[in-house]
PLY file of the C-alpha trace (Angstrom):
ply
format ascii 1.0
element vertex 365
property float x
property float y
property float z
element edge 364
property int vertex1
property int vertex2
end_header
-11.50 129.27 -175.05
-9.23 129.60 -172.03
-9.76 128.04 -168.59
-12.83 129.56 -166.88
-10.95 130.03 -163.64
-8.28 132.09 -165.40
-10.58 134.13 -167.63
-11.38 137.63 -166.52
-15.10 138.28 -166.39
-16.50 141.57 -167.57
-18.17 143.81 -165.06
-21.91 143.15 -164.77
-24.34 145.99 -165.37
-25.24 147.80 -162.16
-28.68 146.22 -162.04
-27.19 142.71 -161.88
-24.30 143.28 -159.53
-26.06 141.90 -156.40
-28.08 139.19 -158.03
-26.90 135.65 -157.44
-28.88 132.47 -157.90
-29.21 129.78 -155.17
-26.93 127.53 -157.20
-24.11 130.04 -156.85
-24.26 131.34 -160.48
-24.13 134.97 -161.44
-26.93 136.61 -163.35
-25.00 136.12 -166.60
-24.83 132.36 -166.04
-21.24 132.07 -164.92
-20.39 130.46 -161.55
-19.04 132.54 -158.69
-15.51 131.95 -157.55
-15.24 130.53 -154.01
-12.79 132.21 -151.68
-10.43 129.83 -149.89
-10.42 130.15 -146.09
-7.01 130.74 -144.59
-5.73 128.22 -141.99
-5.72 131.00 -139.35
-9.34 131.80 -140.03
-10.28 128.09 -139.77
-8.53 127.75 -136.40
-10.22 130.92 -135.16
-13.63 129.56 -136.20
-13.00 126.29 -134.36
-11.86 128.17 -131.24
-14.99 130.31 -131.33
-17.17 127.23 -131.57
-15.35 125.54 -128.70
-15.58 128.68 -126.58
-19.28 128.96 -127.31
-19.82 125.35 -126.26
-17.86 125.90 -123.03
-19.84 129.04 -122.23
-23.15 127.31 -122.87
-22.00 124.29 -120.84
-20.84 126.46 -117.94
-24.10 128.37 -118.03
-26.07 125.14 -117.97
-23.99 123.80 -115.09
-24.46 127.01 -113.12
-28.22 126.95 -113.81
-28.39 123.32 -112.62
-26.40 124.17 -109.49
-28.64 127.13 -108.60
-31.78 125.06 -109.22
-30.46 122.25 -107.03
-29.54 124.74 -104.26
-32.97 126.33 -104.40
-34.70 122.95 -104.23
-32.50 121.89 -101.29
-33.21 125.11 -99.42
-36.95 124.65 -99.97
-36.86 121.04 -98.74
-34.85 121.88 -95.64
-36.98 124.91 -94.82
-40.06 122.70 -94.94
-38.32 120.21 -92.65
-37.45 122.97 -90.15
-41.06 124.17 -90.11
-42.21 120.61 -89.46
-39.68 120.22 -86.64
-40.70 123.52 -85.08
-44.31 122.42 -84.94
-43.35 119.42 -82.79
-41.08 121.29 -80.38
-42.18 122.59 -77.00
-40.77 126.02 -77.82
-38.80 127.85 -75.13
-36.84 125.87 -72.53
-35.28 126.97 -69.23
-31.62 126.25 -68.48
-29.55 127.72 -65.64
-32.02 130.52 -65.11
-32.15 131.56 -68.76
-34.58 130.89 -71.57
-33.54 129.30 -74.85
-35.21 128.46 -78.15
-34.12 125.89 -80.73
-32.13 127.61 -83.47
-34.20 127.09 -86.63
-31.20 127.89 -88.85
-29.35 124.76 -87.72
-29.71 121.67 -89.91
-28.54 118.44 -88.30
-27.12 115.34 -89.99
-26.13 112.15 -88.20
-23.03 110.63 -89.81
-22.68 106.90 -89.23
-19.48 105.04 -90.01
-20.33 101.39 -90.48
-18.06 98.36 -90.61
-19.75 95.30 -92.18
-16.63 93.07 -91.75
-18.10 90.72 -94.37
-17.08 89.67 -97.84
-19.68 91.76 -99.67
-20.39 95.46 -99.58
-23.48 95.79 -97.42
-25.09 98.22 -95.03
-27.23 95.78 -93.08
-26.67 94.41 -89.57
-23.43 94.83 -87.67
-22.48 97.86 -85.60
-21.74 101.52 -86.11
-18.13 102.29 -85.24
-18.30 106.05 -85.75
-21.21 108.35 -84.85
-20.89 112.07 -85.47
-23.53 114.78 -85.44
-23.00 117.55 -87.99
-24.71 120.85 -87.18
-24.90 123.22 -90.18
-25.83 126.82 -89.38
-27.36 127.95 -92.67
-27.32 131.62 -91.61
-23.51 131.70 -91.22
-22.25 128.64 -93.12
-20.47 127.42 -89.98
-20.29 123.70 -89.25
-19.81 122.03 -85.89
-19.21 118.31 -85.55
-19.88 116.42 -82.30
-18.30 112.97 -82.11
-20.25 110.59 -79.88
-18.28 107.67 -78.36
-19.56 104.39 -79.82
-19.62 102.78 -76.35
-21.84 105.47 -74.86
-24.48 103.82 -72.68
-27.82 105.05 -74.04
-31.45 104.02 -74.44
-31.67 101.62 -77.40
-34.78 100.40 -79.23
-34.78 96.61 -79.43
-36.28 94.78 -82.42
-36.52 91.16 -83.48
-37.18 91.51 -87.17
-40.09 93.96 -87.30
-41.30 93.12 -83.80
-40.60 95.84 -81.21
-39.19 94.47 -77.97
-38.99 97.60 -75.85
-35.94 99.60 -74.76
-32.72 98.68 -72.96
-29.61 100.59 -71.91
-26.54 99.50 -73.83
-23.75 100.74 -76.13
-24.91 103.19 -78.81
-23.08 101.21 -81.52
-25.47 98.30 -81.01
-28.53 100.28 -82.07
-27.58 99.86 -85.73
-27.72 96.06 -85.43
-31.44 96.09 -84.60
-32.38 97.31 -88.05
-33.16 94.75 -90.75
-32.13 97.08 -93.60
-29.76 99.98 -94.16
-32.45 102.64 -93.95
-34.01 101.17 -90.81
-30.65 100.79 -89.06
-29.74 104.36 -89.93
-33.10 105.69 -88.73
-32.85 103.82 -85.44
-29.31 105.14 -84.82
-30.32 108.74 -85.62
-33.31 108.42 -83.30
-31.14 107.08 -80.49
-28.79 110.03 -80.86
-31.75 112.43 -80.90
-32.99 111.00 -77.58
-29.48 111.31 -76.15
-29.42 114.95 -77.27
-32.58 115.77 -75.35
-34.76 115.28 -78.40
-32.94 117.71 -80.67
-34.44 116.89 -84.12
-32.10 114.92 -86.39
-33.85 114.71 -89.73
-30.97 113.47 -91.88
-28.56 110.56 -91.67
-25.60 109.60 -93.83
-24.26 106.07 -93.41
-20.87 105.19 -94.92
-19.50 101.68 -95.20
-15.85 101.53 -94.14
-15.10 100.01 -97.55
-15.66 103.39 -99.14
-12.97 105.23 -97.15
-10.03 104.26 -99.39
-11.89 105.09 -102.62
-13.07 108.52 -101.41
-9.67 109.26 -99.87
-7.82 108.53 -103.12
-10.36 110.44 -105.22
-9.07 113.69 -103.72
-5.41 112.71 -104.00
-4.98 111.51 -100.43
-5.14 113.09 -96.98
-2.08 114.47 -95.19
-1.81 114.46 -91.38
0.56 113.77 -88.49
-0.11 110.28 -87.17
-1.43 110.06 -83.60
-0.41 106.38 -83.30
1.81 103.78 -84.86
-0.44 101.17 -86.47
0.58 97.60 -87.39
0.79 96.41 -91.00
0.91 99.95 -92.33
3.23 102.86 -93.14
1.79 104.85 -90.22
4.24 105.91 -87.50
3.29 108.06 -84.52
4.50 111.64 -84.77
5.38 111.42 -88.47
3.57 113.28 -91.20
2.07 111.01 -93.82
-0.12 111.25 -96.88
-2.68 108.50 -96.37
-3.43 106.55 -99.53
-5.29 103.34 -100.26
-5.55 100.86 -97.41
-3.62 103.11 -95.01
-6.54 105.55 -94.97
-8.95 102.76 -94.04
-6.55 101.40 -91.42
-6.21 104.82 -89.79
-9.95 105.18 -89.12
-10.72 101.51 -88.53
-7.93 99.91 -86.47
-8.68 99.07 -82.84
-6.55 96.95 -80.57
-9.18 94.98 -78.71
-6.57 93.13 -76.67
-4.97 96.13 -75.00
-7.07 98.50 -72.86
-10.69 99.60 -72.62
-9.64 102.96 -74.03
-8.76 101.64 -77.49
-12.10 102.78 -78.98
-11.43 106.29 -77.69
-7.99 106.25 -79.33
-9.64 105.33 -82.61
-12.24 108.05 -82.13
-9.47 110.66 -81.88
-7.95 109.39 -85.13
-11.34 109.49 -86.80
-11.91 113.09 -85.71
-8.47 114.09 -86.97
-9.00 112.32 -90.29
-12.48 113.79 -90.91
-11.19 117.29 -90.22
-8.23 116.82 -92.56
-10.39 115.22 -95.29
-12.99 117.99 -95.26
-10.30 120.68 -95.26
-8.77 119.08 -98.38
-12.17 118.91 -100.06
-13.04 122.54 -99.29
-9.66 123.66 -100.66
-10.32 121.77 -103.91
-13.85 123.19 -104.10
-12.54 126.76 -104.17
-11.47 126.24 -107.76
-13.56 123.17 -108.67
-16.98 123.17 -106.92
-18.07 120.33 -109.18
-15.75 118.03 -107.23
-18.29 118.10 -104.38
-20.93 116.63 -106.65
-18.42 114.03 -107.90
-17.75 112.99 -104.29
-21.45 112.61 -103.57
-21.89 110.40 -106.61
-18.73 108.39 -105.97
-19.81 107.74 -102.40
-23.23 106.43 -103.44
-21.84 102.92 -103.90
-20.85 102.81 -100.23
-23.57 104.91 -98.56
-27.15 105.02 -97.53
-28.71 108.39 -96.80
-31.93 110.34 -96.84
-29.91 113.50 -97.59
-30.77 114.10 -101.21
-28.46 115.68 -103.76
-30.36 118.97 -103.68
-30.13 119.21 -99.87
-26.44 118.29 -100.02
-25.84 120.94 -102.71
-27.63 123.55 -100.62
-25.47 122.82 -97.57
-22.14 122.86 -99.39
-23.14 126.00 -101.32
-23.91 127.73 -98.00
-20.52 126.71 -96.60
-18.63 127.88 -99.71
-20.63 131.11 -100.06
-19.60 132.10 -96.52
-15.92 131.35 -97.15
-15.77 128.57 -94.55
-12.55 126.56 -94.92
-12.54 124.62 -91.64
-14.92 123.60 -88.88
-15.03 122.86 -85.18
-15.01 119.21 -84.15
-15.38 118.02 -80.56
-16.27 114.90 -78.61
-18.49 114.33 -75.62
-16.97 114.07 -72.13
-17.45 111.08 -69.89
-15.80 108.12 -68.25
-14.88 104.75 -69.75
-15.47 101.72 -67.51
-15.07 97.99 -67.91
-18.50 96.34 -68.08
-19.31 92.71 -67.46
-18.07 91.89 -70.92
-17.37 95.02 -72.97
-16.24 98.58 -72.37
-18.94 101.04 -71.33
-18.76 104.83 -71.67
-20.83 106.93 -69.25
-21.43 110.44 -70.49
-21.07 113.54 -68.33
-24.75 114.64 -68.39
-24.03 118.24 -67.33
-21.37 118.67 -70.01
-23.67 117.05 -72.57
-26.52 119.43 -71.71
-24.23 122.45 -72.04
-22.96 121.21 -75.41
-26.53 120.83 -76.66
-27.46 124.34 -75.55
-24.33 125.87 -77.12
-24.79 124.07 -80.43
-28.52 123.95 -81.11
-30.15 126.71 -79.10
-30.15 130.50 -78.97
-30.87 132.57 -75.87
-34.22 134.33 -75.79
-33.73 137.97 -74.81
0 1
1 2
2 3
3 4
4 5
5 6
6 7
7 8
8 9
9 10
10 11
11 12
12 13
13 14
14 15
15 16
16 17
17 18
18 19
19 20
20 21
21 22
22 23
23 24
24 25
25 26
26 27
27 28
28 29
29 30
30 31
31 32
32 33
33 34
34 35
35 36
36 37
37 38
38 39
39 40
40 41
41 42
42 43
43 44
44 45
45 46
46 47
47 48
48 49
49 50
50 51
51 52
52 53
53 54
54 55
55 56
56 57
57 58
58 59
59 60
60 61
61 62
62 63
63 64
64 65
65 66
66 67
67 68
68 69
69 70
70 71
71 72
72 73
73 74
74 75
75 76
76 77
77 78
78 79
79 80
80 81
81 82
82 83
83 84
84 85
85 86
86 87
87 88
88 89
89 90
90 91
91 92
92 93
93 94
94 95
95 96
96 97
97 98
98 99
99 100
100 101
101 102
102 103
103 104
104 105
105 106
106 107
107 108
108 109
109 110
110 111
111 112
112 113
113 114
114 115
115 116
116 117
117 118
118 119
119 120
120 121
121 122
122 123
123 124
124 125
125 126
126 127
127 128
128 129
129 130
130 131
131 132
132 133
133 134
134 135
135 136
136 137
137 138
138 139
139 140
140 141
141 142
142 143
143 144
144 145
145 146
146 147
147 148
148 149
149 150
150 151
151 152
152 153
153 154
154 155
155 156
156 157
157 158
158 159
159 160
160 161
161 162
162 163
163 164
164 165
165 166
166 167
167 168
168 169
169 170
170 171
171 172
172 173
173 174
174 175
175 176
176 177
177 178
178 179
179 180
180 181
181 182
182 183
183 184
184 185
185 186
186 187
187 188
188 189
189 190
190 191
191 192
192 193
193 194
194 195
195 196
196 197
197 198
198 199
199 200
200 201
201 202
202 203
203 204
204 205
205 206
206 207
207 208
208 209
209 210
210 211
211 212
212 213
213 214
214 215
215 216
216 217
217 218
218 219
219 220
220 221
221 222
222 223
223 224
224 225
225 226
226 227
227 228
228 229
229 230
230 231
231 232
232 233
233 234
234 235
235 236
236 237
237 238
238 239
239 240
240 241
241 242
242 243
243 244
244 245
245 246
246 247
247 248
248 249
249 250
250 251
251 252
252 253
253 254
254 255
255 256
256 257
257 258
258 259
259 260
260 261
261 262
262 263
263 264
264 265
265 266
266 267
267 268
268 269
269 270
270 271
271 272
272 273
273 274
274 275
275 276
276 277
277 278
278 279
279 280
280 281
281 282
282 283
283 284
284 285
285 286
286 287
287 288
288 289
289 290
290 291
291 292
292 293
293 294
294 295
295 296
296 297
297 298
298 299
299 300
300 301
301 302
302 303
303 304
304 305
305 306
306 307
307 308
308 309
309 310
310 311
311 312
312 313
313 314
314 315
315 316
316 317
317 318
318 319
319 320
320 321
321 322
322 323
323 324
324 325
325 326
326 327
327 328
328 329
329 330
330 331
331 332
332 333
333 334
334 335
335 336
336 337
337 338
338 339
339 340
340 341
341 342
342 343
343 344
344 345
345 346
346 347
347 348
348 349
349 350
350 351
351 352
352 353
353 354
354 355
355 356
356 357
357 358
358 359
359 360
360 361
361 362
362 363
363 364
């Protein structure tokens, strides 16, 4: 008998043509020939499987993003309702009536320099204080930089014991907290008092050690240097892509031996850097929104915040959905003076009041 694979099988009767056992044998007992898949068909199958996985993965990622945005919106809406219940309502200013804009969510950003050997968020001073006002109805963001040496009302603590209030530099408020969360809360509260009790529900504290890591995670930040800084590649008037320690130097360096204005010089560099950094991030997010989540997670090693991931996702989604690619950043006016020991910045109260009205209130018609 010849080889079974070469033998031609007779046609089955019509009644048996579609019968095939589970073991792959025909009704007459002979095994069915298996068709060989072509290489092209195999590749196509693999591609289809990969595509299906990507589609499912993208769908799951989108579903997670929307869920996170919805949860963040709910949390922030509840916070706004709570704030509104504690406000006095309408205020009078220059003969007009204003009401707190309930669409504005406020975050106090605190740049903290521990100057120690270990990464910590306790004790020390805050060297950068910025208030971020997010208008959730338009996606617009305004940043107000508050000079660290601003003379404000500070809550004094010795451990957990409250010692009253004194007037001193805003940067010192952080030092009265015995833990990162307490220091951050105290600083946010001090800024809220300074801003005529505008509610500041969220704070985001970043250790200076995290600047280089976050800077390099987006491929560096390009800007034109405002000053020449020692022990760096930074030269005034020259464009530079800040990488590694140069990024940290740019936002941290202060010449304490020169003039009382050195902290204001640093503040201008910090404002410039933050604006450039955020612009880079928003540009990346246009094609890779997931990078924003990566940044939040990467920063967690160097930050303390009560701004949860869902609230963060809601804010950035609002900004992206409205096509915002840049934001306004300003600083408060005032006069720097030499105190008994350290520099003291005295704010222009009229200019401050106008800034608060313009940023956080809407006129009542």
